[in-house]
C-alpha positions as CSV (number, residue, x, y, z in Angstrom):
1,M,-18.0,-10.3,4.7
2,A,-16.3,-7.1,3.5
3,S,-12.6,-6.7,3.5
4,A,-10.9,-4.3,5.7
5,F,-10.0,-2.2,2.4
6,D,-13.6,-2.2,1.5
7,S,-14.8,-1.5,4.9
8,S,-12.4,1.2,5.5
9,Y,-12.9,3.1,2.3
10,R,-16.7,2.9,2.6
11,Q,-16.3,4.5,6.0
12,F,-14.2,7.3,4.4
13,Q,-16.9,7.8,1.8
14,Q,-19.4,8.2,4.4
15,R,-17.4,10.9,6.3
16,L,-17.0,12.8,3.1
17,Q,-20.6,12.4,2.2
18,Q,-21.6,13.7,5.8
19,L,-19.2,16.7,5.5
20,Q,-20.9,17.6,2.3
21,I,-24.3,17.8,4.2
22,Q,-22.5,19.7,6.9
23,V,-21.1,22.3,4.5
24,V,-24.7,24.0,4.2
25,D,-25.2,24.8,7.8
26,A,-22.1,24.2,9.9
27,S,-19.9,27.1,11.0
28,P,-16.4,27.6,9.3
29,H,-14.7,26.4,12.6
30,E,-16.9,23.2,12.7
31,L,-16.1,22.4,8.9
32,R,-12.4,22.9,9.7
33,V,-12.5,20.4,12.6
34,A,-14.4,18.1,10.4
35,I,-11.8,18.3,7.6
36,A,-9.0,17.8,9.9
37,K,-10.7,14.5,11.4
38,I,-11.0,13.2,7.7
39,Q,-7.4,14.1,7.1
40,Q,-6.5,12.1,10.0
41,M,-8.8,9.2,9.1
42,F,-7.2,9.1,5.6
43,Q,-3.6,9.0,7.0
44,L,-4.2,6.3,9.7
45,Q,-6.7,4.2,8.1
46,I,-6.7,4.5,4.3
47,V,-3.0,5.0,3.4
48,P,-2.0,1.8,5.1
49,L,-4.4,-0.1,2.9
50,A,-2.0,0.1,0.0
51,E,-0.1,-2.7,1.7
52,T,-3.1,-5.0,1.6
53,I,-3.7,-4.7,-2.1
54,E,-2.3,-6.8,-4.9
55,A,1.2,-5.5,-6.1
56,S,-0.1,-5.1,-9.6
57,L,-2.8,-2.8,-8.3
58,S,-0.6,-1.0,-5.7
59,T,0.9,1.5,-8.1
60,Q,-2.6,2.7,-9.2
61,L,-3.7,2.9,-5.6
62,Q,-0.8,4.9,-4.7
63,S,-1.4,7.5,-7.4
64,I,-5.1,7.8,-6.2
65,H,-3.8,8.1,-2.8
66,T,-1.5,11.1,-3.8
67,E,-4.5,12.7,-5.5
68,I,-6.6,12.4,-2.4
69,N,-3.8,13.7,-0.2
70,K,-3.5,16.7,-2.5
71,Q,-7.3,17.3,-2.4
72,L,-7.4,17.0,1.4
73,R,-4.7,19.6,1.7
74,L,-6.7,21.9,-0.6
75,L,-9.8,21.3,1.3
76,E,-8.2,22.3,4.5
77,T,-7.0,25.5,2.7
78,D,-10.6,26.0,1.5
79,G,-11.7,25.7,5.0
80,V,-9.2,28.6,6.0
81,F,-10.3,30.7,3.2
82,L,-14.1,30.1,4.3
83,Q,-13.4,31.2,7.7
84,A,-11.8,34.2,6.6
85,A,-14.4,35.3,4.4
86,R,-16.3,38.4,5.3
87,Q,-18.6,38.9,2.5
88,P,-21.8,36.3,2.0
89,T,-21.1,35.9,-1.7
90,T,-17.4,35.1,-0.8
91,A,-18.6,32.5,1.7
92,Q,-20.9,31.0,-0.6
93,Q,-18.2,30.4,-3.4
94,R,-15.9,29.0,-0.7
95,K,-18.5,26.5,0.2
96,Q,-19.2,25.8,-3.6
97,Q,-15.4,25.0,-4.0
98,I,-15.5,22.9,-0.9
99,N,-18.4,20.9,-2.4
100,H,-16.7,20.6,-5.6
101,R,-13.5,19.2,-3.9
102,L,-15.6,16.9,-1.8
103,D,-17.3,15.5,-5.1
104,L,-13.7,14.9,-6.5
105,L,-12.7,13.1,-3.3
106,L,-15.6,10.8,-3.7
107,Q,-14.8,10.0,-7.2
108,Y,-11.4,8.9,-6.1
109,C,-12.9,6.7,-3.3
110,A,-15.0,5.1,-5.9
111,A,-11.9,4.6,-8.2
112,S,-10.0,3.1,-5.2
113,L,-13.0,0.7,-4.3
114,A,-13.1,-0.3,-8.0
115,L,-9.3,-1.6,-7.7
116,Q,-10.4,-4.0,-5.1
117,P,-11.2,-7.3,-6.6
118,Q,-14.8,-8.5,-5.9
119,P,-15.5,-11.9,-4.5
120,D,-16.9,-14.5,-6.8
121,G,-20.7,-14.0,-7.4
122,F,-20.6,-10.2,-6.2
123,S,-21.3,-7.6,-8.8
124,D,-20.7,-4.1,-8.0
125,A,-21.8,-1.6,-10.6
126,S,-18.8,0.5,-10.2
127,A,-16.6,-2.6,-10.9
128,S,-18.7,-4.1,-13.6
129,T,-16.7,-2.7,-16.5
130,P,-13.0,-3.3,-17.3
131,E,-12.5,0.4,-17.9
132,S,-13.7,1.4,-14.4
133,S,-11.0,-0.3,-12.7
134,T,-8.1,1.2,-15.0
135,K,-9.2,4.8,-15.2
136,A,-8.8,7.3,-12.4
137,P,-11.0,10.2,-12.2
138,P,-9.7,13.3,-13.9
139,T,-7.2,15.3,-12.0
140,E,-7.7,18.9,-11.1
141,S,-5.2,21.7,-12.2
142,N,-5.0,23.3,-9.0
């Protein structure tokens, strides 16, 4: 049975993946609504998970949560800029930026899931190497 940590993070991952698919065809307004829902999910369901993980891993998870929060705020800004874009090339650039940010958020989710100790006998490819549980994805400069 999956832990609440694992289950919540996997749902969050799925929402991010769904948003990646939506970026292609959704209107800028629809994307902004979806981004707001993801931000709300992060604040209400993911942030409290830091209290459910071992104290030794809590600091790492808090760092990842800080980066996720930052990227979500930037994603919201990207949505505003997409909605304001008047030229098709500008809109396309904004969509590419949104996709890049979503890729980064998915990497942070994978890093967070790698922190969760796996039950005996369960092997997850992302958690199979010691390095994956201690390295966070690279941070973005903006």
